C-alpha positions in Angstrom: 111.9 109.0 115.1 108.3 108.1 115.4 106.5 104.8 115.8 104.0 105.7 113.1 105.8 105.0 109.8 109.2 104.7 111.5 109.5 108.3 110.3 112.7 110.4 110.7 111.2 113.3 112.6 114.3 115.2 113.9 118.0 115.2 113.2 120.0 118.0 114.7 123.7 118.8 115.4 123.9 121.0 118.5 121.3 123.7 117.9 121.3 123.3 114.1 118.6 121.3 112.4 120.0 119.1 109.6 116.5 118.2 108.4 113.3 120.2 108.5 111.9 118.9 111.8 108.4 118.9 113.2 106.9 118.7 116.6 106.3 115.3 118.2 102.6 116.0 118.5 102.3 116.8 114.8 101.7 114.3 111.9 104.3 113.9 109.2 102.6 116.3 106.8 104.0 116.6 103.3 105.6 113.1 103.7 108.3 114.6 105.9 110.9 112.0 106.7 108.7 109.1 105.7 109.7 105.7 104.3 108.2 105.0 100.9 107.6 101.3 100.1 106.7 99.0 98.5 106.8 101.8 95.9 107.9 105.4 96.0 106.2 108.3 94.3 103.0 107.7 92.2 101.2 104.9 90.4 98.9 106.4 87.8 95.2 105.5 88.5 96.6 103.1 91.2 96.4 100.3 88.7 99.1 97.9 87.5 99.7 94.4 86.1 102.2 92.0 87.6 102.9 88.5 86.4 99.7 88.6 84.3 97.4 89.7 87.2 95.7 93.1 87.4 95.7 95.0 90.7 93.9 98.1 91.9 95.3 100.2 94.8 93.5 102.8 96.8 93.8 106.3 95.3 95.7 108.1 98.1 96.5 111.1 95.9 93.0 112.2 95.2 94.0 115.3 93.3 96.2 113.4 90.9 94.1 110.3 90.9 97.1 108.2 91.8 98.3 105.8 94.5 101.2 107.6 96.2 104.2 106.8 98.4 103.5 103.2 99.3 101.7 101.5 102.2 103.8 101.9 105.4 103.7 105.6 106.1 100.7 105.7 108.5 101.0 102.3 110.3 102.6 101.6 113.7 106.0 100.0 113.5 107.6 97.8 116.2 110.7 99.0 118.1 113.2 96.1 117.6 116.3 97.7 119.1 117.5 101.0 120.6 120.8 102.3 122.0 122.6 105.6 122.3 123.6 105.6 118.6 121.0 103.6 116.8 117.3 102.6 116.5 115.9 99.6 114.6 112.2 99.5 113.6 110.3 96.6 112.0 107.0 96.1 110.3 105.2 93.1 108.8 103.3 94.2 105.7 100.3 91.9 105.2 98.4 91.2 101.9 95.7 93.7 101.1 93.6 95.0 98.2 95.9 96.0 95.4 99.0 94.5 96.9 98.3 90.9 97.9 101.9 90.1 99.0 103.7 89.7 102.4 106.9 91.6 103.4 109.0 91.7 106.5 110.6 95.1 106.7 113.5 96.4 109.0 114.9 99.9 109.0 118.0 100.9 111.0 118.9 104.5 111.8 122.4 104.8 113.1 124.7 107.8 114.0 128.4 107.7 113.4 131.4 109.9 112.4 129.8 110.4 109.0 126.5 111.5 110.3 123.3 109.5 109.9 123.0 106.2 108.0 119.6 104.6 107.1 119.6 100.9 106.1 116.5 99.1 105.0 116.1 95.4 104.5 112.9 93.9 103.0 112.2 90.1 102.8 109.4 88.5 100.8 107.8 86.1 103.2 104.8 85.3 101.0 104.2 82.4 98.6 104.8 84.2 95.3 107.0 86.8 93.7 106.0 90.4 94.3 106.8 93.8 92.8 109.0 96.1 94.9 110.5 99.5 95.0 111.3 102.0 97.7 112.4 105.5 98.5 112.7 108.0 101.4 111.4 111.6 101.8 113.8 113.7 104.0 113.6 117.5 103.7 117.1 119.0 104.1 117.1 122.2 106.2 118.9 125.3 105.0 119.1 126.6 108.5 118.5 130.4 108.7 118.7 130.7 105.0 115.8 130.4 102.5 115.8 127.6 99.9 115.9 130.3 97.2 119.3 131.5 98.5 120.8 128.0 98.6 122.9 126.2 96.0 122.6 122.6 95.2 124.8 120.1 93.4 123.2 116.9 91.9 125.3 114.5 89.8 122.5 113.6 87.4 122.7 113.9 83.6 119.0 113.2 82.8 115.6 114.6 83.8 112.2 113.0 83.6 109.5 115.4 82.4 106.2 114.8 84.1 102.6 115.8 83.4 100.4 117.7 85.9 99.6 114.5 87.7 103.3 113.9 88.4 103.6 111.0 85.9 106.7 111.0 83.6 106.3 111.0 79.9 109.8 111.7 78.6 113.4 111.6 79.7 115.8 114.3 78.4 119.4 115.4 79.1 119.8 118.1 81.6 122.3 119.9 79.4 121.0 123.3 78.4 118.1 123.3 80.9 117.8 125.5 84.0 117.9 122.4 86.2 121.3 121.2 85.3 122.8 120.9 88.8 125.8 118.9 87.9 127.8 121.9 89.2 126.6 123.8 92.2 123.8 126.2 91.2 121.6 128.6 93.0 118.0 127.3 93.4 116.5 130.8 93.2 112.8 130.9 92.5 112.7 127.6 90.6 109.8 125.4 91.5 111.2 121.9 91.6 109.2 118.7 91.7 111.5 116.9 89.3 112.8 113.3 89.0 116.5 113.0 88.0 118.3 109.9 86.7 121.6 108.7 85.1 123.2 109.4 88.5 127.0 109.5 88.7 128.4 107.7 91.8 131.8 108.5 93.2 134.7 106.1 93.5 133.3 104.5 96.6 130.0 103.7 94.8 127.9 106.3 96.6 126.1 109.1 94.9 126.2 112.4 96.8 123.9 115.5 96.6 125.2 118.7 98.3 123.1 121.5 99.6 125.0 124.7 100.3 123.4 127.3 102.6 124.4 130.5 104.3 127.7 132.5 104.3 129.3 130.4 106.9 129.9 127.4 104.6 127.1 125.3 105.8 126.8 122.1 103.7 124.5 119.1 104.0 125.2 116.0 101.9 122.7 113.3 101.2 124.4 110.2 100.0 122.9 107.0 98.6 124.0 103.5 97.7 123.9 102.0 94.2 120.4 100.6 94.7 119.1 104.2 94.3 119.1 105.1 90.7 116.6 108.0 90.8 116.2 111.1 92.8 113.4 113.6 93.3 113.9 117.2 94.2 111.0 119.1 95.7 111.1 122.7 96.8 107.9 122.3 98.8 105.9 125.0 97.2 102.6 123.3 98.1 103.7 122.3 101.6 101.3 122.9 104.4 104.2 123.3 106.8 106.8 126.0 105.9 106.5 126.3 102.0 110.0 126.5 100.5 111.4 126.4 103.9 113.4 123.2 103.0 114.1 121.0 100.0 113.1 117.3 99.8 115.9 115.2 98.4 114.3 111.8 97.8 116.4 108.8 96.9 114.3 106.2 95.0 115.1 102.7 93.6 112.7 103.2 90.7 111.0 106.1 89.0 107.4 107.4 89.4 104.8 105.1 87.9 107.2 102.2 87.9 104.6 99.5 88.7 102.8 100.4 85.5 105.8 100.7 83.3 108.0 98.0 84.9 111.0 100.4 84.9 113.5 99.3 87.5 110.9 97.4 89.6 112.4 94.6 91.6 110.6 91.3 91.2 111.3 90.0 94.7 111.2 86.2 94.7 109.8 84.1 97.6 112.2 84.3 100.6 114.4 86.7 98.8 115.7 89.9 100.5 116.5 93.4 99.3 118.7 95.8 101.1 119.6 99.5 100.5 121.4 102.3 102.3 121.4 106.1 102.3 122.3 108.8 104.7 123.0 112.4 105.6 126.3 114.0 106.4 126.2 117.5 107.9 129.2 119.9 107.7 128.6 123.1 109.7 
């Protein structure tokens, strides 16, 4: 973990990397392991209306002319607790241009028999309701394999088509497309930067995405709680660090451009809290 952004920098089992790690002296380029809140993904033109008031965020995605991945990625968090199996980080998000609201945020990383669990709790400590969504940006490592040679299984029946700015304009069934991953399918040369929805949780309420890599039966599972109804897959073709060397599997509570469309945005009332959980289970 890192203090800046409370970012998940490294997760390994023995000598095997579960996520695509980076050196402690490097920044979290390509959003590696970062927490994305109070919104995930993009907001077109950085502008939105909430409760009748217009807001303008800084355009942190200059190429796409969007506001991207929230406000807590590059700020120092406070170490609240640490022991051999867990770390808890916290941050107080203060009002600012484009997001004049106050949040207290806590993120817990804990290791157990099922691997890593990441639980986030956010509380509105301001004096008015605020819009909220969140996501995470881990890159699952294929080990010695290439992403092209891996198979992935994603229990999602719909795909959001996006323009060249990453903004969705239509939602379609995955049936008949080359990105229908409801059954394990080879990634191959596909360039993925796709948002999936209509996820199908299992009997325990968790949705699971499986990445299969190598001949030895290596499998990495990213699981997420019912708060996460959207999922981005990104093969990292434009990554500065190891292009197509890992795949980002990003759980999100709302889709891209949600602050503008209102889709699945949580209106967090004064003193109200929101909690979510996701995690990674390795099997190799």
